[in-house]
C-alpha positions as CSV (number, residue, x, y, z in Angstrom):
1,M,47.5,-10.0,-84.0
2,R,50.1,-11.2,-86.5
3,R,49.9,-7.9,-88.5
4,H,52.2,-9.3,-91.2
5,D,49.7,-11.9,-92.0
6,A,46.7,-9.6,-92.1
7,V,45.1,-8.7,-95.5
8,A,43.3,-5.4,-96.2
9,V,39.7,-5.1,-97.2
10,T,39.6,-2.2,-99.6
11,G,36.3,-2.8,-101.5
12,L,32.8,-3.9,-100.7
13,G,29.8,-4.6,-102.9
14,V,26.4,-6.1,-102.3
15,R,23.0,-6.8,-103.9
16,C,20.3,-8.2,-101.5
17,A,16.8,-7.5,-100.3
18,A,18.2,-5.4,-97.5
19,G,20.0,-3.0,-99.9
20,A,21.7,-2.7,-103.3
21,T,24.5,-0.7,-101.7
22,T,26.5,-1.2,-98.5
23,G,25.0,2.0,-97.1
24,A,21.4,0.9,-97.7
25,L,22.2,-2.5,-96.2
26,W,23.8,-1.0,-93.1
27,D,20.8,1.3,-92.6
28,T,18.3,-1.6,-92.9
29,L,20.4,-3.7,-90.4
30,L,20.7,-0.9,-87.8
31,R,16.9,-0.4,-87.9
32,A,16.4,-4.2,-87.6
33,R,13.9,-4.0,-90.5
34,P,13.1,-7.5,-91.9
35,T,13.0,-7.7,-95.6
36,A,10.9,-10.8,-96.1
37,S,7.7,-10.5,-98.1
38,L,4.9,-12.6,-99.5
39,H,6.4,-14.2,-102.6
40,A,4.6,-16.2,-105.3
41,F,7.2,-18.7,-106.3
42,D,5.1,-20.0,-109.1
43,G,3.0,-16.9,-109.7
44,E,0.0,-18.4,-107.9
45,G,0.5,-17.5,-104.2
46,G,3.3,-20.0,-103.4
47,V,4.7,-23.4,-104.3
48,G,1.8,-25.4,-105.7
49,G,-0.8,-22.6,-105.7
50,H,-2.9,-20.5,-103.2
51,G,-2.1,-21.3,-99.6
52,A,0.9,-23.3,-100.6
53,L,3.6,-24.6,-98.3
54,V,6.1,-21.8,-98.8
55,H,5.1,-18.3,-99.8
56,V,7.6,-16.0,-97.9
57,A,11.0,-15.0,-99.3
58,C,13.5,-12.1,-99.5
59,P,13.8,-11.2,-103.2
60,L,15.9,-8.2,-104.4
61,P,13.3,-5.6,-105.5
62,G,13.8,-3.7,-108.8
63,F,17.0,-5.4,-109.7
64,D,18.3,-4.1,-113.1
65,P,21.2,-6.1,-114.4
66,G,21.4,-3.7,-117.3
67,S,23.4,-1.3,-115.1
68,H,26.4,-3.6,-115.6
69,L,25.5,-6.0,-118.3
70,T,24.5,-5.7,-122.0
71,A,21.3,-7.2,-123.3
72,K,23.4,-10.0,-124.9
73,E,25.2,-10.7,-121.7
74,I,21.9,-10.8,-119.7
75,R,20.7,-13.5,-122.1
76,R,23.9,-15.5,-121.5
77,T,23.8,-15.4,-117.7
78,D,21.7,-16.8,-114.9
79,R,20.2,-14.3,-112.4
80,S,22.6,-15.4,-109.7
81,V,25.6,-14.5,-112.0
82,Q,23.9,-11.1,-112.9
83,L,23.8,-10.4,-109.1
84,A,27.5,-11.4,-108.8
85,V,28.7,-9.3,-111.7
86,C,27.0,-6.2,-110.3
87,A,28.1,-6.7,-106.7
88,A,31.7,-7.5,-107.7
89,A,31.8,-4.4,-110.0
90,D,30.7,-2.2,-107.0
91,A,33.4,-3.8,-104.8
92,V,36.1,-3.1,-107.4
93,R,34.9,0.5,-107.9
94,D,34.9,0.9,-104.1
95,A,38.5,-0.3,-104.0
96,G,39.6,2.2,-106.6
97,G,40.3,-0.6,-109.1
98,L,42.5,-3.7,-108.9
99,D,46.0,-2.4,-108.3
100,A,48.0,-5.3,-109.6
101,P,49.0,-6.8,-113.0
102,P,46.3,-9.0,-114.5
103,L,48.2,-12.2,-113.7
104,R,48.5,-11.2,-110.0
105,R,44.8,-10.7,-109.7
106,A,42.4,-13.5,-108.7
107,V,38.7,-14.2,-108.2
108,I,37.1,-16.8,-105.9
109,T,33.4,-17.1,-105.9
110,G,31.1,-19.2,-103.7
111,T,27.7,-20.6,-104.6
112,G,25.6,-23.5,-103.4
113,Y,23.2,-23.9,-106.2
114,G,24.7,-22.2,-109.3
115,G,22.2,-21.5,-112.1
116,V,19.2,-23.0,-110.5
117,V,16.8,-20.5,-112.1
118,T,18.2,-21.6,-115.5
119,Q,18.0,-25.2,-114.5
120,E,14.3,-25.1,-113.7
121,S,13.3,-22.9,-116.6
122,G,15.3,-25.0,-119.1
123,I,14.0,-28.5,-118.1
124,G,12.6,-30.1,-121.2
125,H,13.7,-27.4,-123.6
126,P,17.3,-26.5,-123.1
127,T,18.8,-23.9,-125.4
128,A,22.4,-23.6,-126.6
129,L,23.0,-21.2,-123.6
130,Y,21.6,-23.7,-121.1
131,A,25.0,-25.3,-120.1
132,P,27.1,-22.1,-119.6
133,R,24.2,-20.5,-117.7
134,L,23.9,-23.5,-115.4
135,M,27.6,-23.7,-114.4
136,H,28.6,-23.0,-110.8
137,N,31.8,-21.4,-112.1
138,A,30.0,-19.0,-114.5
139,G,30.2,-16.2,-111.9
140,A,34.0,-16.6,-111.6
141,Y,34.3,-16.4,-115.4
142,W,32.2,-13.3,-115.9
143,I,34.0,-11.4,-113.1
144,S,37.4,-12.5,-114.4
145,A,36.5,-11.3,-117.9
146,R,35.0,-8.1,-116.7
147,H,38.1,-7.0,-114.7
148,D,40.9,-8.5,-116.7
149,I,41.8,-11.1,-114.1
150,T,44.1,-13.7,-115.6
151,G,45.4,-15.2,-112.4
152,P,43.6,-17.9,-110.4
153,S,39.8,-18.0,-111.0
154,F,37.6,-20.6,-109.4
155,T,34.5,-21.5,-107.5
156,I,33.8,-23.1,-104.1
157,S,30.6,-24.9,-103.4
158,T,30.1,-25.9,-99.8
159,A,26.4,-25.1,-99.4
160,C,25.8,-22.2,-96.9
161,A,29.5,-21.9,-96.1
162,S,30.5,-21.2,-99.7
163,G,30.9,-17.5,-99.5
164,T,32.9,-17.6,-96.3
165,H,35.2,-20.2,-97.7
166,A,35.7,-18.0,-100.7
167,V,36.8,-15.1,-98.5
168,G,39.0,-17.3,-96.3
169,E,40.7,-19.0,-99.2
170,A,41.5,-15.6,-100.6
171,L,43.3,-14.8,-97.4
172,H,45.4,-17.9,-97.7
173,M,46.1,-17.2,-101.4
174,I,47.4,-13.7,-100.7
175,R,49.5,-14.9,-97.7
176,A,51.0,-17.7,-99.9
177,G,52.0,-15.2,-102.6
178,G,49.5,-16.7,-105.2
179,A,48.0,-13.3,-105.9
180,D,48.3,-9.7,-104.8
181,V,44.6,-8.8,-105.0
182,V,41.5,-11.1,-104.9
183,V,37.9,-10.4,-105.6
184,A,36.1,-12.9,-103.3
185,G,32.5,-13.5,-102.3
186,G,29.3,-15.4,-103.0
187,H,26.2,-15.3,-105.1
188,E,22.9,-17.1,-105.1
189,S,19.4,-16.7,-106.6
190,P,17.5,-19.7,-105.4
191,L,13.9,-18.4,-105.4
192,T,12.5,-21.2,-107.5
193,P,9.5,-23.5,-106.8
194,T,11.5,-26.6,-106.5
195,T,14.1,-25.2,-104.2
196,A,11.5,-23.7,-101.9
197,L,9.4,-26.8,-101.8
198,A,12.4,-29.0,-101.1
199,F,13.5,-27.0,-98.1
200,G,10.0,-26.6,-97.0
201,R,9.3,-30.3,-97.0
202,A,12.6,-30.9,-95.2
203,G,11.4,-28.7,-92.4
204,A,14.2,-26.2,-92.8
205,M,12.2,-23.3,-94.1
206,V,9.3,-21.2,-92.6
207,T,6.0,-22.6,-94.0
208,G,2.4,-21.5,-93.8
209,C,3.4,-18.0,-92.6
210,D,1.2,-15.0,-93.2
211,D,3.5,-12.6,-91.3
212,P,6.6,-12.2,-93.5
213,A,8.2,-9.5,-91.4
214,G,8.2,-11.8,-88.4
215,A,9.1,-15.0,-90.2
216,S,12.8,-15.2,-89.6
217,R,13.5,-15.6,-85.9
218,P,17.0,-16.8,-85.1
219,F,17.5,-18.0,-81.5
220,D,13.8,-17.2,-80.7
221,A,11.8,-19.9,-78.9
222,G,9.1,-19.6,-81.6
223,R,11.4,-19.9,-84.6
224,R,10.2,-22.2,-87.4
225,G,13.1,-22.2,-89.9
226,F,14.8,-19.9,-92.3
227,V,13.5,-17.6,-95.0
228,L,15.0,-18.1,-98.5
229,A,16.8,-15.1,-100.0
230,E,18.8,-14.1,-103.0
231,A,21.9,-12.1,-102.8
232,A,25.5,-11.4,-103.9
233,A,28.3,-9.9,-101.9
234,F,32.0,-9.4,-102.8
235,L,35.1,-8.0,-101.1
236,V,38.3,-6.8,-102.6
237,L,41.2,-8.2,-100.6
238,E,44.8,-7.1,-101.1
239,R,48.2,-7.1,-99.4
240,L,48.0,-4.7,-96.4
241,D,51.3,-3.1,-97.3
242,A,50.3,-2.6,-100.9
243,A,47.0,-1.1,-99.9
244,R,48.7,1.4,-97.5
245,A,51.4,2.2,-100.1
246,R,48.8,3.3,-102.7
247,G,46.8,5.3,-100.1
248,A,43.7,3.0,-100.3
249,R,40.8,3.4,-97.9
250,I,41.0,0.3,-95.7
251,H,37.6,-0.8,-94.3
252,A,39.1,-3.5,-92.1
253,V,41.7,-6.2,-92.1
254,L,41.0,-9.9,-92.6
255,S,43.2,-11.5,-90.1
256,G,42.0,-15.1,-89.5
257,Y,40.3,-18.0,-91.1
258,G,39.2,-21.4,-89.9
259,R,37.5,-24.4,-91.5
260,T,36.5,-27.7,-90.3
261,S,34.0,-30.5,-91.0
262,D,31.6,-32.1,-88.6
263,A,31.7,-35.4,-90.4
264,H,28.6,-36.2,-88.4
265,H,25.4,-35.9,-90.6
266,L,24.5,-34.6,-94.0
267,T,22.1,-32.0,-92.9
268,A,22.3,-31.8,-89.1
269,P,25.2,-30.2,-87.1
270,H,27.0,-32.0,-84.3
271,P,24.6,-31.5,-81.3
272,D,27.3,-30.1,-79.1
273,G,28.6,-27.8,-81.8
274,A,32.1,-29.5,-81.7
275,G,32.9,-28.7,-85.4
276,A,31.7,-25.1,-85.0
277,R,33.7,-24.6,-81.8
278,A,36.9,-26.0,-83.4
279,C,36.3,-23.8,-86.5
280,M,36.1,-20.6,-84.4
281,E,39.1,-21.6,-82.3
282,L,41.1,-22.2,-85.5
283,A,40.1,-18.8,-86.9
284,L,41.1,-17.0,-83.7
285,A,44.4,-18.9,-83.6
286,D,45.1,-18.0,-87.2
287,A,44.5,-14.3,-86.3
288,G,46.7,-14.6,-83.3
289,R,43.8,-13.3,-81.1
290,P,42.5,-14.8,-77.8
291,A,38.8,-15.4,-77.4
292,A,38.6,-12.7,-74.7
293,A,39.6,-10.0,-77.3
294,V,36.6,-10.7,-79.5
295,T,34.0,-7.9,-79.3
296,H,31.2,-9.4,-81.3
297,V,30.0,-12.6,-83.0
298,N,28.2,-12.4,-86.3
299,A,26.3,-15.7,-86.0
300,H,25.2,-18.1,-88.7
301,G,21.8,-18.0,-86.9
302,T,19.5,-19.6,-89.5
303,G,16.4,-19.8,-87.2
304,T,16.4,-23.6,-87.5
305,D,16.1,-25.6,-84.3
306,L,19.2,-27.8,-84.5
307,N,21.5,-25.2,-86.0
308,D,20.7,-22.4,-83.5
309,V,21.2,-24.7,-80.5
310,A,24.4,-26.2,-81.7
311,E,25.9,-22.8,-82.6
312,A,24.9,-21.3,-79.2
313,R,26.6,-24.2,-77.5
314,A,29.7,-23.7,-79.6
315,I,29.8,-19.9,-79.0
316,N,29.5,-20.5,-75.2
317,A,32.2,-23.1,-75.3
318,V,34.6,-20.7,-77.0
319,F,33.8,-17.4,-75.3
320,G,31.9,-18.3,-72.1
321,T,28.1,-18.3,-71.5
322,A,26.6,-15.1,-72.7
323,A,30.0,-13.5,-72.6
324,V,30.1,-11.9,-76.0
325,P,27.5,-9.9,-78.0
326,V,25.9,-11.8,-80.8
327,T,24.0,-10.7,-83.9
328,A,21.9,-12.8,-86.3
329,P,21.6,-10.8,-89.6
330,K,19.4,-13.5,-91.3
331,S,16.6,-12.1,-89.1
332,V,16.7,-9.1,-91.5
333,T,18.3,-10.4,-94.7
334,G,16.9,-13.9,-94.9
335,H,19.2,-16.8,-95.8
336,A,20.9,-16.5,-99.1
337,L,22.5,-20.0,-98.9
338,G,25.9,-19.9,-100.7
339,A,26.0,-16.1,-100.7
340,A,25.1,-15.7,-97.0
341,G,28.6,-16.0,-95.6
342,A,30.0,-13.4,-98.0
343,L,27.1,-11.1,-97.2
344,E,27.7,-11.5,-93.5
345,A,31.4,-11.0,-94.0
346,V,30.6,-7.6,-95.5
347,I,28.3,-6.9,-92.4
348,A,31.2,-7.9,-90.1
349,V,33.5,-5.5,-91.9
350,L,31.0,-2.7,-91.5
351,S,30.7,-3.5,-87.8
352,V,34.4,-3.2,-87.4
353,R,34.6,0.0,-89.4
354,E,31.6,1.7,-87.7
355,G,32.2,0.3,-84.2
356,L,28.6,-0.9,-84.0
357,A,26.9,-4.3,-84.0
358,P,23.4,-4.3,-85.5
359,P,20.5,-5.7,-83.6
360,T,18.7,-9.0,-84.3
361,A,15.1,-8.7,-85.4
362,N,12.1,-10.7,-84.2
363,L,13.7,-12.0,-80.9
364,T,10.9,-11.8,-78.3
365,H,11.6,-14.9,-76.3
366,L,15.1,-16.3,-76.3
367,D,15.2,-20.1,-76.5
368,P,16.5,-21.1,-73.0
369,R,18.8,-23.6,-74.7
370,C,20.5,-20.7,-76.5
371,E,22.2,-18.9,-73.6
372,L,23.5,-16.0,-75.6
373,D,23.8,-12.2,-75.2
374,V,21.9,-11.5,-78.4
375,I,21.7,-7.9,-79.4
376,T,18.1,-6.7,-79.9
377,A,16.2,-3.4,-80.3
378,E,19.1,-1.1,-80.8
379,P,22.6,-1.3,-82.2
380,R,25.3,-1.8,-79.7
381,K,28.6,0.2,-79.6
382,L,31.6,-2.0,-79.8
383,P,35.1,-1.4,-78.4
384,D,38.1,-1.8,-80.7
385,G,38.7,-5.5,-81.3
386,P,38.1,-8.4,-83.6
387,V,34.8,-9.5,-84.9
388,I,34.2,-13.1,-86.0
389,S,31.7,-14.2,-88.6
390,N,30.4,-17.8,-88.7
391,S,29.0,-20.0,-91.4
392,F,27.9,-23.6,-90.8
393,A,26.5,-25.6,-93.7
394,F,24.7,-28.8,-94.9
395,G,27.4,-31.4,-95.4
396,G,29.0,-30.4,-92.0
397,H,31.1,-27.7,-93.7
398,N,32.2,-25.0,-91.2
399,A,33.9,-21.7,-92.0
400,C,34.8,-18.7,-89.8
401,V,36.6,-15.5,-90.6
402,V,38.0,-12.8,-88.3
403,F,38.1,-9.1,-89.1
404,D,39.8,-6.4,-87.2
405,S,40.6,-2.6,-87.4
406,P,43.5,-1.7,-89.6
407,Y,44.6,0.7,-86.8
408,G,44.6,-1.7,-83.9
């Protein structure tokens, strides 16, 4: 690995159905305990009333934004931003603060849908706070203001690849000298009737399901789509030499990043996974690591038919058929859209740090078209080596990041 190009991960923070801390998230993942539940999107048993099309989701239980926001700030922010502020604050605290002058600090957020809760609730009667609550970049503002970040502050919106793009672009920014420390991640709170109904009618989400725990089934022959989730996840990234000089705890290093576009179809991946394959290859080349060195793939694994098959083909093309262990965390966490890649980047970091890959839940019959070594039942011990995390989105946006041990 090109150690001089690696960037330290010194802080982690999450808010999701699987845990409001990284410790709780990791425990839930290791137990392969799905977090989906029956969810009344409109208060009447689903979208459109009892027995509606979509009535399963992964909401964050008992979320209290008051732990990090004042009552006035809560009124001024969408729920997705509230999740972002809390997760980012935890990441900054975990890092021991942002050890750089304000102008050398940066924040990059990713979100696919922005203030969609505000959008739906404000239709027909918008208030003066409607526009600032709706903005995709509101999370970047609030994190900047909270942590005195006066360097670059912006938002990436590439659907379900948004969070991974945010983390990867932070790597490039630090390498290029644009910042010394970056708070990077994603946030999404899309549990609204319109969002659920739209994805349900498109055939992308699980519908008509009375078994929430078994609803999300990536790579399983019986999969029926993804389960919608809300989440926020952030990483504090800084120059490796600076992190070592200040004696920071380094969870892992971010060593590689790739991004491509399928340029094939608005909502369907290229059938042979060409864009995903190229993205993984670019990320590994950027890290200076051969495919044979990779110990684990954190798959995008949505549980949708076309995406799972295309990703499986891409993984096999890069690493060989069933040659590398694969995990699909969305079987546990659900799919948090623009936040998913950042959440799974955190999971990949934990896998590197702990030397374990969590199992995939709900995989009982592997789809024969997905010839993968998918980890099930129990966590698998990993040898030292890089872990790659994948995100592939509507719009053909692909993003992959590579994490490795700081001691390798």
